[in-house]
N, C-alpha and C positions, 0 to 999 in steps of 0.2 A: 496725732499726725506728726507733730513737730520732734516728738520723741523719736519715731520710727526714722525720720529724716536725719536726725542727729546720730542715731545709732548706724545708719548706712554710712555716713561720712566718718564715723569714729572707728567702725570695726576693722577697715583695712588699715588704718594707722596703727591700731593696737597690734595687729598681726606683724607689722614691720618692726616693732620695737625689739624684739629679740634679734633681729638681723642687725640692728645698729648697736646693739650692746657690745658685740665683738669688735676689737680692734683690728685693724689690718696691719700685716707687716709691711714696713717700707720695703720697696723694690729690692730685691736682691739680699735683704738682710737675714730672712729666715734661712736661706741657703747657707749663707755665711755662719750663721749659728749652728746649724746642723753639722756642718764641716768641722768647725771649732769643737763643738761639744763632743761628736763622735771621737775625734782624734784625742781629746783629753780623757775621755772615759775608757778607750781601749788601750791607753798608753801602758807600756810594760805589762801587756798581755793580762791585765787584772780582770778585764771584762771583754767577752767576745764581742765581734763586731754587730752581730745581730742583736745582742743585748743592749749595746751602746745605742744603737739606732732607734730601738724601741724607747729606752729611757729619754733620750734627747727629744724624740718625737712627742713623748708625754709633756716634757719641759716646754716646748714650743707651743703646744696646744694650751697649757696653763698660762703661759705669757699672753697668748692671743685672747684668752677668755678674761683674765683678771687685770690686765693692764691696757692702758690707752696707746694708741700710735705713738704719741709723743713720749710716753714713758719707755716704750719699746726701743725708740729711737735713742733715748738717753742711755739705756742700759747697754746698748751695742754700739754706741759711738767710741771708735778706737782712740780719738783725739782727748776726749775728757771723760774721766771716769764718772759714774752715776753718784749721786749723793749717797752717803751711807745708810740713809733711811731707805731710800729706793732699793739699793742693792741688798739690804737685810730683808725687805719685804719680798724681793724676787727669790731669795734663796728659801725663804720660809715657804712661799707658795710652791716652788718647784719640789720641795722635799717630799711631796705627797708621791712623787715619782721614784720610788726605791727599786733599785736594781735586785731583782729576786736570784738567788743562788742556788 
Protein backbone atom coordinates (compact mmCIF):
# COMPACT_ATOMS: atom_id res chain seq x y z
CA UNK A 1 0.00 0.00 0.00
CA UNK A 2 2.81 2.44 0.81
CA UNK A 3 4.43 1.77 -2.53
CA UNK A 4 1.24 2.74 -4.39
CA UNK A 5 1.02 6.01 -2.46
CA UNK A 6 4.68 6.74 -3.14
CA UNK A 7 4.19 6.01 -6.83
CA UNK A 8 1.10 8.23 -6.93
CA UNK A 9 3.17 11.07 -5.52
CA UNK A 10 6.31 10.46 -7.60
CA UNK A 11 4.70 9.89 -11.01
CA UNK A 12 3.53 13.49 -11.57
CA UNK A 13 6.92 14.80 -10.47
CA UNK A 14 8.69 12.46 -12.89
CA UNK A 15 6.49 13.71 -15.72
CA UNK A 16 7.48 17.30 -14.96
CA UNK A 17 11.24 16.64 -15.15
CA UNK A 18 11.50 17.01 -18.94
CA UNK A 19 9.77 20.38 -18.70
CA UNK A 20 12.27 21.66 -16.17
CA UNK A 21 15.26 20.42 -18.18
CA UNK A 22 14.84 23.11 -20.83
CA UNK A 23 16.03 26.59 -20.04
CA UNK A 24 13.91 29.59 -20.70
CA UNK A 25 15.23 32.46 -22.78
CA UNK A 26 15.32 35.71 -20.84
CA UNK A 27 12.62 38.15 -21.98
CA UNK A 28 13.35 39.61 -25.41
CA UNK A 29 16.72 37.87 -25.76
CA UNK A 30 15.57 35.15 -28.15
CA UNK A 31 14.09 37.75 -30.51
CA UNK A 32 17.36 39.71 -30.43
CA UNK A 33 19.33 36.50 -31.07
CA UNK A 34 17.14 35.67 -34.06
CA UNK A 35 17.47 39.20 -35.45
CA UNK A 36 21.26 39.30 -35.07
CA UNK A 37 21.79 35.74 -36.28
CA UNK A 38 19.56 36.15 -39.34
CA UNK A 39 21.28 39.41 -40.29
CA UNK A 40 24.73 37.85 -39.93
CA UNK A 41 23.78 34.66 -41.81
CA UNK A 42 22.22 36.47 -44.76
CA UNK A 43 24.95 39.13 -44.99
CA UNK A 44 26.42 39.51 -48.48
CA UNK A 45 23.59 37.31 -49.86
CA UNK A 46 25.52 34.13 -49.01
CA UNK A 47 22.39 32.54 -47.51
CA UNK A 48 18.80 33.42 -48.37
CA UNK A 49 16.57 34.77 -45.60
CA UNK A 50 14.47 31.59 -45.27
CA UNK A 51 17.55 29.41 -44.82
CA UNK A 52 19.03 31.92 -42.37
CA UNK A 53 15.85 31.87 -40.28
CA UNK A 54 15.81 28.06 -40.33
CA UNK A 55 19.46 27.86 -39.27
CA UNK A 56 19.07 30.48 -36.54
CA UNK A 57 15.90 28.84 -35.24
CA UNK A 58 17.80 25.58 -34.96
CA UNK A 59 20.58 27.35 -33.04
CA UNK A 60 18.05 28.96 -30.70
CA UNK A 61 16.46 25.58 -30.02
CA UNK A 62 19.86 24.01 -29.31
CA UNK A 63 20.75 26.77 -26.88
CA UNK A 64 17.42 26.38 -25.14
CA UNK A 65 17.88 22.62 -24.75
CA UNK A 66 21.57 22.45 -23.87
CA UNK A 67 22.16 25.59 -21.78
CA UNK A 68 20.73 27.03 -18.60
CA UNK A 69 18.97 30.38 -18.54
CA UNK A 70 22.02 31.85 -16.78
CA UNK A 71 24.37 30.53 -19.49
CA UNK A 72 22.13 31.93 -22.23
CA UNK A 73 22.18 35.29 -20.46
CA UNK A 74 25.99 35.20 -20.33
CA UNK A 75 26.22 34.29 -24.00
CA UNK A 76 23.91 37.09 -25.06
CA UNK A 77 25.10 39.85 -22.70
CA UNK A 78 26.31 42.71 -24.95
CA UNK A 79 28.32 44.33 -22.14
CA UNK A 80 30.49 41.38 -21.13
CA UNK A 81 31.58 38.62 -23.49
CA UNK A 82 31.12 35.01 -22.34
CA UNK A 83 34.04 32.97 -21.12
CA UNK A 84 36.04 31.30 -23.87
CA UNK A 85 34.91 27.90 -22.63
CA UNK A 86 31.21 28.82 -22.74
CA UNK A 87 31.58 30.44 -26.16
CA UNK A 88 33.34 27.39 -27.60
CA UNK A 89 30.75 25.06 -26.09
CA UNK A 90 27.95 27.12 -27.67
CA UNK A 91 29.63 27.07 -31.08
CA UNK A 92 30.18 23.32 -30.82
CA UNK A 93 26.55 22.66 -29.89
CA UNK A 94 25.15 24.98 -32.57
CA UNK A 95 27.38 23.40 -35.21
CA UNK A 96 24.77 20.64 -35.64
CA UNK A 97 22.68 23.27 -37.43
CA UNK A 98 24.37 23.26 -40.80
CA UNK A 99 22.95 25.32 -43.65
CA UNK A 100 22.14 23.03 -46.55
CA UNK A 101 23.01 24.42 -49.97
